[in-house]
C-alpha positions as a Markdown table, in Angstrom:
| # | Residue | x | y | z |
|---|---|---|---|---|
| 1 | Unk | 103.0 | 90.6 | 94.3 |
| 2 | Unk | 104.0 | 92.1 | 91.0 |
| 3 | Unk | 106.3 | 90.3 | 88.5 |
| 4 | Unk | 106.3 | 86.9 | 90.2 |
| 5 | Unk | 109.4 | 84.8 | 89.5 |
| 6 | Unk | 109.7 | 81.3 | 91.0 |
| 7 | Unk | 113.5 | 81.6 | 91.2 |
| 8 | Unk | 113.2 | 84.8 | 93.2 |
| 9 | Unk | 110.0 | 84.2 | 95.2 |
| 10 | Unk | 110.0 | 80.4 | 95.3 |
| 11 | Unk | 107.3 | 77.9 | 94.2 |
| 12 | Unk | 103.7 | 78.3 | 95.3 |
| 13 | Unk | 103.5 | 75.9 | 98.3 |
| 14 | Unk | 99.8 | 76.3 | 99.1 |
| 15 | Unk | 96.7 | 77.9 | 97.6 |
| 16 | Unk | 93.6 | 78.6 | 99.7 |
| 17 | Unk | 90.4 | 79.2 | 97.6 |
| 18 | Unk | 87.5 | 80.9 | 99.2 |
| 19 | Unk | 84.5 | 83.2 | 98.6 |
| 20 | Unk | 84.6 | 87.0 | 99.4 |
| 21 | Unk | 81.5 | 88.4 | 101.0 |
| 22 | Unk | 80.1 | 89.1 | 97.5 |
| 23 | Unk | 80.8 | 85.4 | 96.4 |
| 24 | Unk | 83.8 | 86.4 | 94.3 |
| 25 | Unk | 86.2 | 83.4 | 94.3 |
| 26 | Unk | 89.5 | 84.6 | 95.8 |
| 27 | Unk | 92.8 | 82.7 | 96.4 |
| 28 | Unk | 95.6 | 83.3 | 98.8 |
| 29 | Unk | 99.0 | 81.9 | 97.5 |
| 30 | Unk | 101.8 | 81.1 | 99.8 |
| 31 | Unk | 105.4 | 81.0 | 98.6 |
| 32 | Unk | 108.2 | 78.7 | 99.7 |
| 33 | Unk | 110.6 | 81.7 | 100.2 |
| 34 | Unk | 108.0 | 83.4 | 102.4 |
| 35 | Unk | 105.1 | 85.7 | 102.0 |
| 36 | Unk | 101.7 | 85.4 | 100.4 |
| 37 | Unk | 99.5 | 87.2 | 97.9 |
| 38 | Unk | 95.8 | 87.3 | 97.2 |
| 39 | Unk | 94.3 | 87.1 | 93.7 |
| 40 | Unk | 90.8 | 86.9 | 92.2 |
| 41 | Unk | 90.7 | 83.1 | 91.4 |
| 42 | Unk | 88.5 | 83.6 | 88.3 |
| 43 | Unk | 90.7 | 86.3 | 86.8 |
| 44 | Unk | 92.7 | 84.4 | 84.2 |
| 45 | Unk | 95.5 | 87.0 | 83.9 |
| 46 | Unk | 96.0 | 87.0 | 87.7 |
| 47 | Unk | 96.1 | 83.2 | 87.8 |
| 48 | Unk | 98.4 | 82.9 | 84.8 |
| 49 | Unk | 101.0 | 85.2 | 86.4 |
| 50 | Unk | 101.6 | 82.5 | 89.1 |
| 51 | Unk | 101.0 | 79.2 | 87.1 |
| 52 | Unk | 104.7 | 78.6 | 86.5 |
| 53 | Unk | 105.1 | 78.3 | 90.3 |
| 54 | Unk | 102.3 | 75.9 | 90.8 |
| 55 | Unk | 103.2 | 72.2 | 90.6 |
| 56 | Unk | 102.2 | 68.7 | 91.8 |
| 57 | Unk | 103.6 | 69.6 | 95.3 |
| 58 | Unk | 101.3 | 72.6 | 95.7 |
| 59 | Unk | 98.7 | 72.0 | 98.4 |
| 60 | Unk | 95.2 | 73.3 | 97.4 |
| 61 | Unk | 92.7 | 74.1 | 100.2 |
| 62 | Unk | 89.3 | 74.7 | 98.6 |
| 63 | Unk | 87.1 | 76.3 | 101.2 |
| 64 | Unk | 84.2 | 77.0 | 98.9 |
| 65 | Unk | 80.9 | 75.2 | 99.7 |
| 66 | Unk | 80.4 | 72.3 | 97.3 |
| 67 | Unk | 79.1 | 68.8 | 96.7 |
| 68 | Unk | 81.4 | 65.7 | 96.8 |
| 69 | Unk | 83.5 | 64.8 | 93.8 |
| 70 | Unk | 81.2 | 62.1 | 92.5 |
| 71 | Unk | 78.4 | 64.7 | 92.1 |
| 72 | Unk | 80.5 | 66.3 | 89.3 |
| 73 | Unk | 81.2 | 63.1 | 87.4 |
| 74 | Unk | 78.7 | 62.6 | 84.5 |
């Protein structure tokens, strides 16, 4: 989706983060007014284009293989 605007497309209701075959982190973003788009999650420019639609009500589904939360706490 080019030129994302929350008032036109709606807030980002859900984000699914996953790895592509080559281990590139990707994300599918779903919008409350319908539709979805896919971005490269590690690409700051792509992520920033949608950040004004991401809020505390956005569900995040991280499907990447990882340890539990406590393993990241130092």
